[in-house]
C-alpha positions as a LaTeX table, in Angstrom:
\begin{tabular}{lrrr}
\hline
Residue & $x$ (\AA) & $y$ (\AA) & $z$ (\AA) \\
\hline
Met1 & 36.21 & $-48.39$ & $-3.50$ \\
Ser2 & 34.79 & $-50.00$ & $-0.33$ \\
Asn3 & 38.13 & $-51.84$ & 0.48 \\
Arg4 & 40.08 & $-49.32$ & 0.75 \\
Leu5 & 37.79 & $-47.75$ & 3.03 \\
Phe6 & 37.21 & $-50.25$ & 5.39 \\
Gln7 & 41.40 & $-50.39$ & 5.31 \\
Gly8 & 41.41 & $-47.32$ & 6.68 \\
Ile9 & 39.32 & $-47.83$ & 8.99 \\
Ile10 & 41.25 & $-51.17$ & 10.46 \\
His11 & 44.28 & $-49.26$ & 10.50 \\
Gln12 & 43.00 & $-46.73$ & 12.92 \\
Met13 & 41.72 & $-49.25$ & 14.97 \\
Ser14 & 44.24 & $-51.68$ & 15.33 \\
Asp15 & 46.18 & $-49.62$ & 17.68 \\
Ala16 & 42.98 & $-49.48$ & 20.19 \\
Ile17 & 42.42 & $-53.42$ & 19.71 \\
Asp18 & 45.68 & $-55.32$ & 20.44 \\
Arg19 & 44.30 & $-58.33$ & 17.99 \\
Thr20 & 44.01 & $-58.88$ & 14.34 \\
Ile21 & 40.80 & $-57.75$ & 13.13 \\
Gly22 & 39.48 & $-57.48$ & 9.29 \\
Val23 & 36.46 & $-57.23$ & 7.04 \\
Ile24 & 35.86 & $-60.57$ & 4.74 \\
Asp25 & 33.17 & $-60.15$ & 1.48 \\
Glu26 & 30.62 & $-62.46$ & 1.08 \\
Ser27 & 32.89 & $-65.12$ & $-0.58$ \\
Ser28 & 34.91 & $-65.34$ & 2.76 \\
Val29 & 37.82 & $-63.29$ & 1.13 \\
Ile30 & 40.08 & $-61.00$ & 3.22 \\
Ile31 & 39.49 & $-57.63$ & 1.76 \\
Ala32 & 40.67 & $-55.49$ & 4.48 \\
Cys33 & 42.97 & $-56.65$ & 7.88 \\
Ser34 & 45.32 & $-55.30$ & 10.56 \\
Asp35 & 47.58 & $-58.24$ & 9.56 \\
Leu36 & 48.27 & $-57.38$ & 5.87 \\
Thr37 & 49.92 & $-60.75$ & 5.20 \\
Lys38 & 46.07 & $-62.11$ & 5.16 \\
Ile39 & 44.32 & $-59.75$ & 2.68 \\
Gly40 & 43.47 & $-62.02$ & $-0.18$ \\
Asp41 & 43.37 & $-65.34$ & 2.26 \\
Val42 & 39.79 & $-67.01$ & 2.29 \\
Phe43 & 37.84 & $-68.02$ & 5.70 \\
Glu44 & 36.30 & $-71.51$ & 4.88 \\
Glu45 & 32.85 & $-71.72$ & 5.17 \\
Ala46 & 32.77 & $-68.74$ & 7.71 \\
Ala47 & 31.23 & $-66.13$ & 5.29 \\
Met48 & 28.43 & $-68.76$ & 5.13 \\
Glu49 & 27.35 & $-68.85$ & 8.77 \\
Ala50 & 28.12 & $-65.15$ & 9.23 \\
Met51 & 25.93 & $-63.79$ & 6.45 \\
Asn52 & 22.86 & $-65.64$ & 7.50 \\
Ser53 & 22.96 & $-64.47$ & 11.06 \\
Asp54 & 22.35 & $-61.50$ & 12.67 \\
Asp55 & 24.28 & $-62.54$ & 15.53 \\
Val56 & 28.14 & $-62.99$ & 16.19 \\
Ile57 & 29.10 & $-66.51$ & 14.79 \\
Val58 & 32.62 & $-68.05$ & 16.25 \\
Ser59 & 34.35 & $-70.54$ & 13.74 \\
Asn60 & 38.01 & $-71.77$ & 13.97 \\
Asp61 & 39.06 & $-69.27$ & 16.58 \\
Tyr62 & 37.69 & $-66.23$ & 14.76 \\
Thr63 & 34.44 & $-64.24$ & 16.02 \\
Phe64 & 32.71 & $-63.00$ & 13.00 \\
Lys65 & 29.77 & $-60.11$ & 12.48 \\
Ser66 & 27.92 & $-59.33$ & 9.25 \\
Phe67 & 26.62 & $-55.77$ & 8.63 \\
Gly68 & 25.33 & $-53.62$ & 6.02 \\
Asn69 & 22.57 & $-54.60$ & 3.75 \\
Arg70 & 19.85 & $-56.17$ & 6.26 \\
Gln71 & 17.98 & $-58.29$ & 4.00 \\
Arg72 & 21.58 & $-59.55$ & 2.32 \\
Pro73 & 24.74 & $-58.70$ & 4.19 \\
Ala74 & 27.56 & $-58.15$ & 1.86 \\
Tyr75 & 30.29 & $-58.00$ & 4.66 \\
Ala76 & 31.45 & $-59.12$ & 7.92 \\
Ala77 & 33.70 & $-57.94$ & 10.67 \\
Phe78 & 36.51 & $-60.42$ & 12.15 \\
Val79 & 38.67 & $-59.94$ & 15.54 \\
Ser80 & 40.88 & $-63.15$ & 16.34 \\
Gly81 & 39.45 & $-65.22$ & 19.22 \\
Gly82 & 36.39 & $-66.45$ & 20.42 \\
Asp83 & 35.87 & $-64.85$ & 24.18 \\
Pro84 & 33.93 & $-62.10$ & 25.66 \\
Asp85 & 35.99 & $-59.52$ & 24.58 \\
Ala86 & 36.50 & $-60.74$ & 20.86 \\
Arg87 & 32.57 & $-60.53$ & 20.74 \\
Arg88 & 32.32 & $-57.24$ & 21.78 \\
Tyr89 & 35.25 & $-56.13$ & 19.77 \\
Val90 & 33.39 & $-57.32$ & 16.97 \\
Arg91 & 30.34 & $-55.54$ & 17.32 \\
Ile92 & 32.04 & $-52.18$ & 17.68 \\
Leu93 & 33.53 & $-53.22$ & 14.37 \\
Ala94 & 30.48 & $-54.16$ & 12.30 \\
Val95 & 29.05 & $-50.81$ & 13.35 \\
Ser96 & 31.57 & $-48.73$ & 12.89 \\
Met97 & 31.96 & $-50.00$ & 9.39 \\
Glu98 & 28.61 & $-50.39$ & 8.43 \\
Asn99 & 28.29 & $-46.32$ & 9.76 \\
Ile100 & 31.20 & $-45.44$ & 7.14 \\
Lys101 & 29.91 & $-47.29$ & 4.57 \\
Gln102 & 26.83 & $-46.00$ & 4.64 \\
Tyr103 & 28.01 & $-42.55$ & 5.13 \\
Tyr104 & 30.38 & $-43.07$ & 2.39 \\
Asp105 & 27.60 & $-44.49$ & $-0.02$ \\
Glu106 & 24.91 & $-41.70$ & 0.55 \\
Lys107 & 27.72 & $-39.13$ & $-0.42$ \\
Tyr108 & 29.85 & $-40.31$ & $-3.12$ \\
Asp109 & 28.12 & $-43.53$ & $-4.48$ \\
Arg110 & 26.58 & $-42.80$ & $-7.94$ \\
Gly111 & 24.29 & $-46.01$ & $-7.69$ \\
Asn112 & 22.74 & $-44.90$ & $-4.15$ \\
Phe113 & 22.32 & $-41.34$ & $-5.65$ \\
Ile114 & 20.19 & $-42.40$ & $-8.62$ \\
Lys115 & 18.38 & $-44.94$ & $-6.11$ \\
Asn116 & 17.22 & $-41.82$ & $-4.55$ \\
Val117 & 16.49 & $-39.95$ & $-7.71$ \\
Ile118 & 14.23 & $-42.29$ & $-9.24$ \\
Leu119 & 12.46 & $-43.21$ & $-5.49$ \\
Asp120 & 11.78 & $-39.34$ & $-4.84$ \\
Asn121 & 13.67 & $-39.14$ & $-1.63$ \\
Ile122 & 16.09 & $-36.35$ & $-2.93$ \\
Leu123 & 14.80 & $-32.59$ & $-3.05$ \\
Pro124 & 15.01 & $-31.49$ & $-6.50$ \\
Gly125 & 17.10 & $-28.59$ & $-5.74$ \\
Asp126 & 19.78 & $-31.04$ & $-4.40$ \\
Ile127 & 19.76 & $-33.27$ & $-7.78$ \\
Tyr128 & 21.76 & $-31.05$ & $-9.93$ \\
Leu129 & 24.05 & $-29.79$ & $-6.88$ \\
Lys130 & 24.80 & $-33.77$ & $-5.90$ \\
Ser131 & 25.58 & $-34.83$ & $-9.95$ \\
His132 & 28.04 & $-31.79$ & $-10.24$ \\
Glu133 & 29.42 & $-33.21$ & $-7.05$ \\
Leu134 & 29.48 & $-36.90$ & $-8.41$ \\
His135 & 30.61 & $-35.42$ & $-12.04$ \\
Phe136 & 27.46 & $-37.16$ & $-13.02$ \\
Asp137 & 26.44 & $-36.28$ & $-16.55$ \\
Ser138 & 23.03 & $-34.89$ & $-16.09$ \\
Glu139 & 21.70 & $-33.82$ & $-19.66$ \\
Val140 & 22.25 & $-37.43$ & $-21.43$ \\
Ser141 & 19.26 & $-39.55$ & $-22.45$ \\
Arg142 & 18.64 & $-42.39$ & $-20.21$ \\
Val143 & 15.23 & $-44.74$ & $-20.13$ \\
Cys144 & 14.20 & $-46.74$ & $-16.99$ \\
Leu145 & 13.14 & $-50.14$ & $-17.15$ \\
Leu146 & 11.38 & $-52.46$ & $-14.16$ \\
Ile147 & 12.14 & $-55.49$ & $-13.77$ \\
Lys148 & 9.68 & $-57.93$ & $-11.64$ \\
Val149 & 10.88 & $-61.51$ & $-10.63$ \\
Ser150 & 7.85 & $-63.61$ & $-9.67$ \\
Asp151 & 9.62 & $-66.76$ & $-9.58$ \\
Lys152 & 11.88 & $-67.45$ & $-6.38$ \\
Asn153 & 15.47 & $-68.56$ & $-7.80$ \\
Glu154 & 18.99 & $-69.57$ & $-6.55$ \\
Val155 & 20.36 & $-67.24$ & $-9.16$ \\
Ser156 & 20.30 & $-63.95$ & $-7.97$ \\
Ala157 & 18.37 & $-61.57$ & $-10.83$ \\
Phe158 & 19.91 & $-58.37$ & $-9.21$ \\
Glu159 & 23.44 & $-60.06$ & $-9.65$ \\
Val160 & 22.53 & $-61.40$ & $-13.13$ \\
Leu161 & 21.67 & $-58.23$ & $-14.33$ \\
Gln162 & 24.89 & $-56.22$ & $-13.23$ \\
Asn163 & 26.91 & $-58.61$ & $-15.31$ \\
Leu164 & 24.34 & $-58.12$ & $-18.15$ \\
Phe165 & 25.23 & $-53.90$ & $-17.53$ \\
Pro166 & 28.83 & $-54.04$ & $-16.40$ \\
Asp167 & 29.17 & $-50.14$ & $-17.05$ \\
Lys168 & 28.36 & $-48.50$ & $-13.50$ \\
Asn169 & 29.22 & $-45.21$ & $-15.09$ \\
Lys170 & 26.49 & $-45.36$ & $-17.74$ \\
Asp171 & 24.17 & $-47.96$ & $-16.44$ \\
Phe172 & 22.76 & $-48.68$ & $-12.97$ \\
Val173 & 21.34 & $-51.52$ & $-11.49$ \\
Ile174 & 19.27 & $-50.72$ & $-8.43$ \\
Asn175 & 17.70 & $-53.30$ & $-5.92$ \\
Ile176 & 14.33 & $-51.50$ & $-5.12$ \\
Asn177 & 12.95 & $-54.52$ & $-3.01$ \\
Glu178 & 13.09 & $-58.69$ & $-2.99$ \\
Thr179 & 10.92 & $-58.87$ & $-6.45$ \\
Asp180 & 11.70 & $-55.74$ & $-8.44$ \\
Ile181 & 14.90 & $-54.32$ & $-10.00$ \\
Ala182 & 15.05 & $-51.03$ & $-11.67$ \\
Leu183 & 17.60 & $-50.87$ & $-14.90$ \\
Val184 & 18.63 & $-46.78$ & $-15.70$ \\
Lys185 & 19.83 & $-47.22$ & $-18.77$ \\
Glu186 & 22.09 & $-44.50$ & $-20.64$ \\
Ile187 & 20.76 & $-44.43$ & $-24.66$ \\
Arg188 & 22.27 & $-42.80$ & $-27.86$ \\
Pro189 & 20.29 & $-40.46$ & $-29.42$ \\
Asp190 & 19.85 & $-42.76$ & $-32.34$ \\
Ile191 & 18.21 & $-45.65$ & $-30.10$ \\
Thr192 & 14.37 & $-46.38$ & $-31.13$ \\
Glu193 & 11.69 & $-47.84$ & $-29.17$ \\
Lys194 & 12.31 & $-51.10$ & $-31.11$ \\
Asp195 & 15.79 & $-51.44$ & $-29.94$ \\
Ile196 & 14.91 & $-50.52$ & $-25.85$ \\
Asp197 & 12.03 & $-53.16$ & $-26.59$ \\
Lys198 & 15.15 & $-55.59$ & $-27.62$ \\
Leu199 & 16.87 & $-55.13$ & $-24.81$ \\
Ala200 & 14.10 & $-55.88$ & $-23.11$ \\
Arg201 & 13.56 & $-59.07$ & $-24.67$ \\
Ser202 & 17.30 & $-60.31$ & $-24.28$ \\
Ile203 & 16.94 & $-59.32$ & $-20.56$ \\
Val204 & 13.71 & $-61.53$ & $-20.21$ \\
Asp205 & 15.48 & $-64.32$ & $-22.35$ \\
Thr206 & 18.44 & $-64.54$ & $-20.31$ \\
Leu207 & 16.31 & $-64.51$ & $-16.81$ \\
Thr208 & 14.10 & $-67.18$ & $-18.42$ \\
Gly209 & 16.24 & $-69.19$ & $-20.79$ \\
Glu210 & 19.18 & $-69.49$ & $-19.14$ \\
Phe211 & 18.14 & $-69.29$ & $-15.20$ \\
Tyr212 & 14.65 & $-70.15$ & $-15.06$ \\
Ala213 & 13.93 & $-67.27$ & $-13.07$ \\
His214 & 10.03 & $-66.26$ & $-14.69$ \\
Cys215 & 10.21 & $-62.26$ & $-14.93$ \\
Cys216 & 8.29 & $-59.25$ & $-16.69$ \\
Val217 & 9.56 & $-55.92$ & $-17.73$ \\
Gly218 & 8.21 & $-52.54$ & $-17.67$ \\
Ile219 & 9.55 & $-49.66$ & $-19.83$ \\
Gly220 & 9.49 & $-46.03$ & $-19.09$ \\
Thr221 & 9.77 & $-43.26$ & $-21.63$ \\
Val222 & 13.28 & $-41.91$ & $-22.95$ \\
Val223 & 14.50 & $-38.67$ & $-20.34$ \\
Ser224 & 17.03 & $-36.54$ & $-21.22$ \\
Asn225 & 16.93 & $-34.85$ & $-18.11$ \\
Ile226 & 18.20 & $-36.65$ & $-14.57$ \\
Lys227 & 15.26 & $-34.54$ & $-12.72$ \\
Glu228 & 12.68 & $-36.86$ & $-14.87$ \\
Leu229 & 14.15 & $-40.18$ & $-14.03$ \\
Ala230 & 11.92 & $-40.44$ & $-11.47$ \\
Arg231 & 9.02 & $-40.24$ & $-13.87$ \\
Ser232 & 10.36 & $-42.56$ & $-16.22$ \\
Phe233 & 10.65 & $-44.90$ & $-13.12$ \\
Lys234 & 6.93 & $-44.16$ & $-12.38$ \\
Glu235 & 5.50 & $-45.07$ & $-16.13$ \\
Ala236 & 7.59 & $-48.42$ & $-15.93$ \\
Gln237 & 5.79 & $-49.10$ & $-12.52$ \\
Thr238 & 2.35 & $-48.43$ & $-14.34$ \\
Ala239 & 2.90 & $-50.24$ & $-17.21$ \\
Leu240 & 3.82 & $-53.01$ & $-15.33$ \\
Glu241 & 0.50 & $-52.66$ & $-13.30$ \\
Val242 & $-1.49$ & $-52.01$ & $-16.34$ \\
Gly243 & 0.02 & $-54.96$ & $-18.11$ \\
Lys244 & $-1.11$ & $-57.08$ & $-15.38$ \\
Val245 & $-4.81$ & $-55.97$ & $-15.38$ \\
Phe246 & $-5.66$ & $-56.11$ & $-19.28$ \\
Asp247 & $-2.51$ & $-58.05$ & $-21.00$ \\
Thr248 & $-1.62$ & $-60.72$ & $-18.66$ \\
Ala249 & 0.05 & $-62.94$ & $-21.57$ \\
Arg250 & 2.74 & $-59.67$ & $-22.17$ \\
Asp251 & 6.22 & $-59.94$ & $-20.45$ \\
Ile252 & 7.35 & $-56.70$ & $-21.61$ \\
Val253 & 4.99 & $-53.46$ & $-21.47$ \\
Ser254 & 5.67 & $-50.43$ & $-22.69$ \\
Tyr255 & 4.14 & $-47.28$ & $-20.88$ \\
Asn256 & 4.18 & $-45.68$ & $-24.75$ \\
Asn257 & 2.05 & $-48.92$ & $-25.99$ \\
Leu258 & $-0.57$ & $-48.73$ & $-23.50$ \\
Gly259 & $-2.95$ & $-46.98$ & $-25.67$ \\
Ile260 & $-6.83$ & $-46.62$ & $-24.00$ \\
Ala261 & $-5.81$ & $-49.42$ & $-21.32$ \\
Arg262 & $-3.74$ & $-46.35$ & $-19.01$ \\
Leu263 & $-6.89$ & $-44.32$ & $-20.04$ \\
Ile264 & $-9.02$ & $-46.72$ & $-17.89$ \\
Tyr265 & $-6.76$ & $-47.55$ & $-15.53$ \\
Gln266 & $-6.42$ & $-44.09$ & $-14.15$ \\
Leu267 & $-10.38$ & $-43.41$ & $-14.02$ \\
Pro268 & $-12.58$ & $-43.80$ & $-10.73$ \\
Thr269 & $-13.96$ & $-47.11$ & $-10.33$ \\
Thr270 & $-17.68$ & $-45.33$ & $-9.53$ \\
Leu271 & $-17.47$ & $-43.91$ & $-13.20$ \\
Cys272 & $-16.43$ & $-47.12$ & $-14.27$ \\
Glu273 & $-19.50$ & $-48.94$ & $-13.09$ \\
Met274 & $-21.76$ & $-46.31$ & $-14.65$ \\
Phe275 & $-20.45$ & $-46.67$ & $-17.63$ \\
Leu276 & $-20.98$ & $-50.46$ & $-18.02$ \\
Lys277 & $-24.97$ & $-50.07$ & $-16.64$ \\
Glu278 & $-25.09$ & $-47.82$ & $-19.60$ \\
Val279 & $-23.60$ & $-49.60$ & $-22.31$ \\
Phe280 & $-25.36$ & $-53.45$ & $-21.04$ \\
Lys281 & $-29.09$ & $-51.66$ & $-20.42$ \\
Arg282 & $-30.55$ & $-54.71$ & $-21.94$ \\
Gly283 & $-28.97$ & $-57.43$ & $-20.16$ \\
Ser284 & $-25.74$ & $-57.60$ & $-17.97$ \\
Ile285 & $-22.37$ & $-58.55$ & $-19.27$ \\
Glu286 & $-21.98$ & $-61.94$ & $-16.94$ \\
Thr287 & $-25.18$ & $-63.39$ & $-19.05$ \\
Leu288 & $-22.65$ & $-63.89$ & $-22.24$ \\
Asp289 & $-20.98$ & $-67.24$ & $-21.54$ \\
His290 & $-17.20$ & $-68.22$ & $-22.30$ \\
Glu291 & $-17.89$ & $-69.71$ & $-25.32$ \\
Thr292 & $-19.15$ & $-66.05$ & $-26.40$ \\
Leu293 & $-16.78$ & $-64.02$ & $-24.72$ \\
Phe294 & $-14.19$ & $-66.05$ & $-26.87$ \\
Thr295 & $-15.85$ & $-65.60$ & $-30.01$ \\
Ile296 & $-15.76$ & $-61.83$ & $-29.71$ \\
Gln297 & $-12.52$ & $-61.37$ & $-28.63$ \\
Arg298 & $-11.09$ & $-63.40$ & $-31.62$ \\
Phe299 & $-13.58$ & $-61.06$ & $-33.83$ \\
Phe300 & $-11.82$ & $-57.79$ & $-32.31$ \\
Glu301 & $-8.01$ & $-60.13$ & $-33.11$ \\
Asn302 & $-9.38$ & $-60.54$ & $-36.94$ \\
Asn303 & $-10.42$ & $-56.51$ & $-37.47$ \\
Leu304 & $-14.47$ & $-57.69$ & $-37.80$ \\
Asn305 & $-13.42$ & $-59.91$ & $-40.29$ \\
Val306 & $-16.32$ & $-62.48$ & $-40.12$ \\
Ser307 & $-15.42$ & $-64.64$ & $-43.12$ \\
Glu308 & $-11.34$ & $-64.68$ & $-41.45$ \\
Thr309 & $-12.62$ & $-65.20$ & $-38.06$ \\
Ser310 & $-14.97$ & $-67.86$ & $-38.78$ \\
Arg311 & $-11.73$ & $-69.37$ & $-40.48$ \\
Lys312 & $-9.86$ & $-69.08$ & $-37.86$ \\
Leu313 & $-12.38$ & $-70.88$ & $-35.29$ \\
Phe314 & $-13.21$ & $-73.63$ & $-37.47$ \\
Val315 & $-17.30$ & $-72.97$ & $-37.80$ \\
His316 & $-19.07$ & $-71.93$ & $-40.69$ \\
Arg317 & $-19.65$ & $-68.43$ & $-41.54$ \\
Asn318 & $-23.48$ & $-68.80$ & $-40.67$ \\
Thr319 & $-22.95$ & $-70.23$ & $-37.17$ \\
Leu320 & $-20.62$ & $-67.00$ & $-36.17$ \\
Val321 & $-23.15$ & $-64.72$ & $-37.66$ \\
Tyr322 & $-25.52$ & $-66.52$ & $-35.31$ \\
Arg323 & $-23.38$ & $-65.88$ & $-32.68$ \\
Leu324 & $-23.36$ & $-62.17$ & $-33.14$ \\
Glu325 & $-27.05$ & $-61.86$ & $-33.81$ \\
Lys326 & $-27.13$ & $-63.56$ & $-30.11$ \\
Ile327 & $-24.64$ & $-60.64$ & $-28.76$ \\
Lys328 & $-26.60$ & $-58.37$ & $-30.16$ \\
Lys329 & $-29.86$ & $-59.43$ & $-28.96$ \\
Leu330 & $-28.31$ & $-59.84$ & $-25.31$ \\
Thr331 & $-26.91$ & $-56.23$ & $-25.29$ \\
Gly332 & $-28.24$ & $-54.48$ & $-27.97$ \\
Leu333 & $-24.53$ & $-53.93$ & $-29.82$ \\
Asp334 & $-23.91$ & $-55.11$ & $-33.01$ \\
Leu335 & $-19.99$ & $-56.23$ & $-33.07$ \\
Arg336 & $-20.10$ & $-55.63$ & $-37.13$ \\
Glu337 & $-20.56$ & $-52.17$ & $-36.77$ \\
Phe338 & $-17.72$ & $-50.38$ & $-35.92$ \\
Glu339 & $-19.04$ & $-48.02$ & $-33.02$ \\
Asp340 & $-20.58$ & $-50.43$ & $-31.29$ \\
Ala341 & $-17.44$ & $-52.61$ & $-31.74$ \\
Ile342 & $-15.58$ & $-49.76$ & $-30.26$ \\
Val343 & $-17.76$ & $-49.50$ & $-27.15$ \\
Phe344 & $-17.90$ & $-53.08$ & $-26.50$ \\
Lys345 & $-14.28$ & $-53.50$ & $-26.67$ \\
Val346 & $-13.59$ & $-50.73$ & $-24.04$ \\
Ala347 & $-16.47$ & $-52.26$ & $-21.89$ \\
Leu348 & $-14.63$ & $-55.76$ & $-21.61$ \\
Met349 & $-11.66$ & $-53.88$ & $-20.49$ \\
Val350 & $-13.49$ & $-51.74$ & $-18.17$ \\
Lys351 & $-15.11$ & $-54.73$ & $-16.85$ \\
Arg352 & $-11.56$ & $-56.49$ & $-16.70$ \\
Tyr353 & $-10.68$ & $-53.28$ & $-14.52$ \\
Leu354 & $-13.36$ & $-53.71$ & $-11.90$ \\
Thr355 & $-13.09$ & $-56.99$ & $-11.52$ \\
Asn356 & $-9.04$ & $-56.76$ & $-11.02$ \\
Asn357 & $-10.01$ & $-54.20$ & $-8.18$ \\
Asn358 & $-13.00$ & $-56.66$ & $-6.84$ \\
Lys359 & $-15.52$ & $-53.76$ & $-7.62$ \\
Phe360 & $-17.90$ & $-55.73$ & $-9.89$ \\
\hline
\end{tabular}
């Protein structure tokens, strides 16, 4: 659609500018031009120079000026000649093209509309009006996934995801910032949480395995109304934030599976500090060494089973019992008792939360 939009403006301006004028994309292909025979031709190396510069570039007797997204311009206007008039014309042309594209995106682009919805940049009362104007089905089930790419790579994760989800009428891949990409996916009523987890796993495996771009994915809840997409997006953000604190080993975190970690994450830090002081009246949690904490973690993972834990740790059963008695003596909590184990597990999570916030 942009090509036709640009061509219409070029056609109108060609009478005022007595030169060859046009627009190229990031591959240096001419997508609009006052000389129709040149559409489809390629400017060698021109795009690379123009896209990497905010200034006017002169190459092969043509003057270029990029426009569009400031972080990564997708287009450049060009005017034949390299004289001062050509520089002035190309600036005017670039500004005109950028403004008309921005207007078009705001008015007709579905991807831009969805981005405004999930970022709460549109009034709730305008959502249905806009979705009706864009012939957008607002009453189907969708889920929001947030992909955070931690390693900078030559391969664009945004482009990879666009290729993975090419149906732009149902699935929307949205650039949030340099590291975060949102995927708003339309799903069928029979799709389960397990299916969504598999979808997230395929994204991680593709980016990590094929393109060596380390990433993690946060999954919001499924919503049945377009107005609720912002909530699903915020839940995906929360899932990543909570996962970063409490479960750093996982690269896929679902909001529905955060459990008690979500509750702790929402508590005031002052309340958490009071809780730790009450739990560890006899001695600070800091008195427990790394080996002891590792033993506790394995004990919890094996459902408080002494025999199974000792087998997994390759220690004698009596050695494990001695360590548990030592913990009881230091903290007053017997981890073999279910209630004490719960309190200690929550205390460890609270301690991790406070450490992450540099409050403890």
